[in-house]
N, C-alpha and C positions, 0 to 999 in steps of 0.2 A: 437421497430419495425424497427430495423436497421437504426436508425437516431440518432446516439450517440451525434453529435454536438448539435442538437436541444434539445435532452434530457438533456445534460449538461447545456444548457441555462436555461431550465425550473427548473432544480434542483438548479441552482445558485439563481434563483429568490426565490425558496422555502427556501433556506438557509438564505436569507435575512430576511424572516419572522420568521424562527425558527433557529437562529444561534446556532451552537453547537449540533444540533440533529444528533446522530450518523448514523441513517438510511439515512437521506438526504445527509449527508456528504459522506457516502459510495457510494451512487448511483451517486452523482455528480462526485466523483473520478473515478468510473468505466466508466461512459459514457465519461468523458473528456479524460481520458487516452486512451480509445479505439478510440477516434476521433483525436488523436494527437494534442489536444489543448495545449496551453502553461501550464506547470505544476504549475507555481507559485500560481495562485488562488486556485488550488486544495490543494496545500501544506498548505496555510493559512486556508482553510476550515477544513482540517483534524486536524490541530493543535488546532484550536478553539474547535472542537468536543472532542479532547483528553483531554482538560482542565477539562471537566466535566465527561469524561468517560475514565480515564487513563488505565483501564485494558481491554478495548475493542480491542481484538486481530485483528479483521478485519480492524479497523482504522489504527493500526500500520502497518499492511501488505500493505495496500494501500498507506500509507505515504512512506513506503520504496520504492514502485514502482514509486511513483511520484518523490521522491528524486533522484532515478536512472535516470528518464527521464530528470530531471533538471541537470544532471551531477554532483551530489553531493554524490558520493559513500560512503564516510566516514559517513555522516549523515544517509544514507540509511541503512548501516550495523547496526547502533544503533537501528533503528526501526525494522529491520528484526530479530535481536537478541532478541528484546523485545517480538516479536510475539512468538518466540521459547520458551521463558521463560514462557509465559502465556499459550500457547497451543502447546506443542512439536509435536502434531500429525498432524498439518497443513503442507502439503507438500510445500506450496508456498514459505515460507521464506527459507527453505532448498534449493529449486531449484534456487532461486535468489542468495543465498550465494554461491552456487556451481559455479555460473558465475563470481561473483565479490568479493569473499572472499579475505582477505588480504594475506593469506599464502596457499601454496599448500596443507598442511594437512587439513586446514579448508575447502578448496574447496572440497577435497576428501571426508571428513566426510559428508559434506552437500550433495554432489552428491549421496553418498550411501543412506543417509536418504531420499532424494528426490525420488530415485528409489523405496526404500522399502515402502514408504508411497503412492506410486502410482502417483507421480508427473511427469511432463514432462521435 
């Protein structure tokens, strides 16, 4: 209800009760990232959830976004590429790599895929 910081706080509390739950970790990440909260707790929560859910593409996508917010583009690219391996039809990682890819050809391929898949 347009209160992402409060939502992040509550999802953080829920994450203490159910650490590693992918739904709680995802909601915590979305709300915290949209409120410009520090990304480090989000990164920890997502990594904990990925320990028991290593093929959960949304967790990897959110981890990539959180790592970008934490100014860790090399680590973010690893997570974003993992999303593409798991679900190549998700436009999000393509759109992010279009911005931060390591080479111009990689950014161009990602930009084309982002557009083709309906991303922004």
